[in-house]
N, C-alpha and C positions, 0 to 999 in steps of 0.2 A: 538439312535446314539451310535457309538462305544465309549468305554472308552478312556480317554485321554492319555493312555500310548503310548510310542513311537512305531511306526510301526503298530498301530491298525486302523489308519484312512483310509477311502476310500476318493477318490476325492470329492464325493458329501457330505460326512460327514464333511470333513475338511472345506469346503466352505459353509456349511449349505444350500446347493442348494435346498433341498426339501422345506424348509421354504421360502427361497428367491423367488423361482419360483411360490409360492402360494400367492404372495402379489400384484398381478396386477389387482385384481378385476374381474376376469373372471366369478365369480359366478353372477355378475350383467349383464352378457350377453353383454359385451362391444364388439364393433367391432375392427378391426385391427388398425384403425386410433387412437381410444382412447387408445388402449393398447400401441401404439407407443408413444403417448403423456405422458402416465403414466411412461413408462420405461425410457424415456429421463429424466424426472424430478426426478425419483427415483435415477438414476445414478448421477445426480447433487448432491443430498443429500449425497450419499455415498462419493463423492469427497469432499464435504464440511466437512464431518467428518475427513477425512485425513488432509485437510487444517488446521482445528482447532488443530489437534495433532502437525503438523509441526510448526505452528506459536507459539503454547504454548511452545514448546521446545526452540525456538529461544528467546522468551521473558524471559524464565527462565535462559538461559545462560547469556543474557545481563543484567539481574537484579543483578548479582553477583558483589560485590565490593571487590577487583578488579575482572575484568573478566579474567579468566585464558586464556592466549594467545593461548594455544593449543586447546581451545574449539571454537575459532573464525572460523576455517575452517569447523567445524561441523555445526555451525550456517549458514554459507554460503551454505552448502550442503542442509540444510532444506529449505532455501529460494529458492534455485535453483529448488528443486523438486516442491515447491508450485507454482512457476512461470510456470513450465511445465504443472501442473494440470490446471491452468487457461487458458493456450494456448489450451490445449486439450478441455476444456469446451467451449471455444470460437468457436472451430471447430464443436463442438457437436450441436450448433445451426443450422448448415447447414443440419444436419440430420432431425431436426424438420421442416425445411423449405420444406421438401418433402410433408408436410401436406398441402393440398389445403385449400383456404378460405372456400369453401363449406364443405369440410371434417371436418374442425374445428367447423363450425356453427352447424353441425349435432349433436354434443354432448356438445357444450359450455354451454347450459342451465343447464346441469347436474353438472357443477362445482359450481353452486350457487354463493356464495360470496367468495369462496376459492380463495386466491391470493398468489402469490409468496412473497408478503410483509409479510406473516405469516410464512415464513421459519425461524424458530427459530435458526437454525444453521447458516444461513446467518447473522442474527442479531448478533449471538455470535462472528463470526470471525470479523465482523465490530467493535464490542466493543473491541475485543482482539487486533486488529490493532491500534485502537485509534481514530476512526471516532467520532467526537464530534457532539452532537445534533445541535449546532448552525451552523454546516457546512452542515447539511441535508436540504433538500428542505423544506422551511417554518419553519425550526427550530423544526420540529416535534420530539417528544420523541417516538421512536418505541416501548418502553415498554408499552405505553398506550394501544395498541391493544391487548397485551398479558394480561394486567390487566383486560380487558373487558371479556376475555374468560377464566379467571382462576376460573372455576366453578367446577373443579373436581381435584382429586389427581394428575393426570398426568400433567394437565395444570398448577397447582400450583407449581409442581416441576420444570417445564420449566421456569416459571416466576422467581422462587427463584434462579435458576442457572444463568439466564440472569442478574438479579440484582447483583448477586455476581461477575460475570465477569465484568459488567459495573463499579463496585466499585473498581476493582483491578487496579494496574498500568498496562498500556497498553504496547504493543510492542513499540509504538512511544515514550512513556515515558522512557522506558529502553534504547532505542537507543540514545535519546538525552542526557540522563544522562551519558551514556558511552562516547559519543563524547565530552561532556563537559570536561571530564578528559584527553583529548588528550594532550600529552606533546607538547608545542608550543615553538619553538626556543630553545629547550632543557630544558625549564622550566616545572616543574611538577605541576599539579593542587594542589592548596593549599600551594605551596611553598612560602618561605619568600618573594621573589621578583616577584612572578608570576603575580600579577596584573599589575605591571609596565611593565614587559616584554611583556605581551599580549597586553596591551594598545599601546605600542610602535609599535608592529608588525601590529596591525590594522591601526594605524595612518600612518605608512609607506606604507601599501598596498593602503589605500585610497588616499594618495598623488600620487601614481603611477596611480591609476584609474582616478583621476582628470586630470592628465597630458595627459593621453591617450584620454580622452573625449575632451579636448581642442584641441589636435592635429587632432582628427577626425572632429571636427566642422570646423577647418581651412581648411582641405582638401575638405570637402563637399561644401564649398563656391566656390571652383574652378571647381566643376563638373556640374555647371548649375543647382544646386539643389534648386534654388529659393532664397528667402530672407536668407542671411547668418546669420542674427540675430535669425531667427526662428530655423535654424539648430543648432546654438549655444545654444539656449534655450532648445532644445530637448536633446542635449548632457549633459547639466548641470542638467537637470531633471533626466537623467539616473544616474548621479553621486550622486545627492541627494537621489535617491532611494537606491544606494549602502550604503550611510551613514546611512540611516534609517534602512536598513536591519542589518548592523553590529553593529549599536549603537542605538537601539530603546530607546527612551526617553533619549538620550544623553549618555548612558552608554554602554560599550562594552558587548555584549552578548557572554559569553565565549564558549557556545556550538557552536554558529555560527562561532566564531573565530576558534575553533577546526576543524570544517567542512571545513572552508576556507583553513586552513593549510594542511589538508589531501588532498584536491583537488588540491592545488597549488604545492605541493611537492610529487606528486604521485609516483615518481621514487624512493623515499627513501625506502630502504629495510624494515625498521621497520613499514612503513605505507602500505606495500603490502597487508596484510590481512584486515586492516581497510578499505582501498579503495575498495577492492573486496566486502566487506560486504555492503558498501554504494552503490556500483554499483548494487549489488543483490537486495537491497531494491527498488531502482529506477526501475529496470527491472521488479520486482514483481508488483509494482503499475502500471506500463505501461501495463502489461499483464491484470490486473484487469480492467483498463479503456477500453481496446480493447474488453474484454469479455462483459462488460456492453453495449458498443456500438453495438456489434454483436447481443446482446439480443434485443435491440431496433429495429434494422433493420429486425430481424426475425419477431417480433411482427407486425411491419408495413407491411411487406410482406403478412402475413397471415390474419391479422384482421384490417388492415388500421389504422385509428385513432379513433376507437371506444373507449368508456369508458372501463377501465379495470374491470375485474371481481370483484376486491375489491373496486371499486368506484373511482379509481385514474384516472388521465387524460390519462392513457395508454402510448402511444409512447412518448408524451411530457414529462411525468414523467420519463420514462426510459432514455430519452436523457439527462435530467437534472442530473440523477445520474452518468452519464459518466463524469461529471465535478467534481465529488468528488475527493479531494486530501487529503491525510493524512500526507505524508512525505513532506510537503510543503517546508521546509528549504532545503531538499536535492535537490529539483528542483530549488529553488530560488538562491542557491549559484552559479549556473552556470552563472547567469546574472552579478555577481560582480567580476568574475575572470579577471585577466589581463594576457597578454601573458607571457610566461616563462622569456623572456629577461627583463621584467620590474618588476617582482616580487621582494620583498625585499630579500637582500642577506641572505642566510641561516646562522644562528648562531649555534654553537655547533653541527656541522655536524656529528662528531663522535658519538654523542648520537643516531643517527638514522641508523648507519651502522650495519654490521653483527657482531655478537659476537661469542665467542667460543661455546656458547650454542645454536646458531641458527641452 
């Protein structure tokens, strides 16, 4: 390969094409279907590498205390790129769907017990995002499968890296810690009167939420919705859900209160980039859910409901993974919002306006 000096690269040297194009196993006399299968999955792994880089940078930005405001747009950009990668990968399954069931069966036995579950990069970005073991199917610890194969230097290094990433604060941790410090009604996190101001804000919001639920129950009784008592019960159950969300165990969760404030007063200049970042996280998780769903449909189309190569339930397992949620609070907050006309009156509005440094 050419030396690394500027201007000495050829296209093939810069991209390591000679090595890259020698990694598809042609020495094993594979047919075009199997090469197709290998290339698609190798491409996924290349994108996983980029996903890990992008998410790591976002996590590192949001782990700072305080987070420099001028770095929030960069974090949003990293999240936006990651979302587009998952959208691209969701569409990539359609390329694999050109493989017929018979075409796949012709080489399936050659895969042995190899399974996508053994993708250590996928496990890494799941740890990095903050997917907890208790939220996985059956509460399984994905590291167990890597511990079983840690029989050489390479596999040992993979296991050590995964254990390190799993033990670090996740992107979810960094996001919620950052949101927790959101100024609410002009009160800053840890300020002298912060607890009282935040509690009053949540109390006012919940009062408005309760009133809206009561009004909705009253309206539904006039729509021929059946037993008005049952309608009222459903509405009050919705309100109790809002109370439990914002005040788990009877105490205000400041991170959720901060999230509520950002979502409720989205038009405030100071909250422009925070809400963009929250939107970017929701959009990212949505794109991941769609990618997992597309994976399941591809597998069902090609191999039906056979047992997976790694011994999993195949399509049923993949469908279950599409239920994974990491940023649950960012989704859940939408359920407890009230319309703008009923939200608590904004206090210290000037705190959230433009400044000479904006």
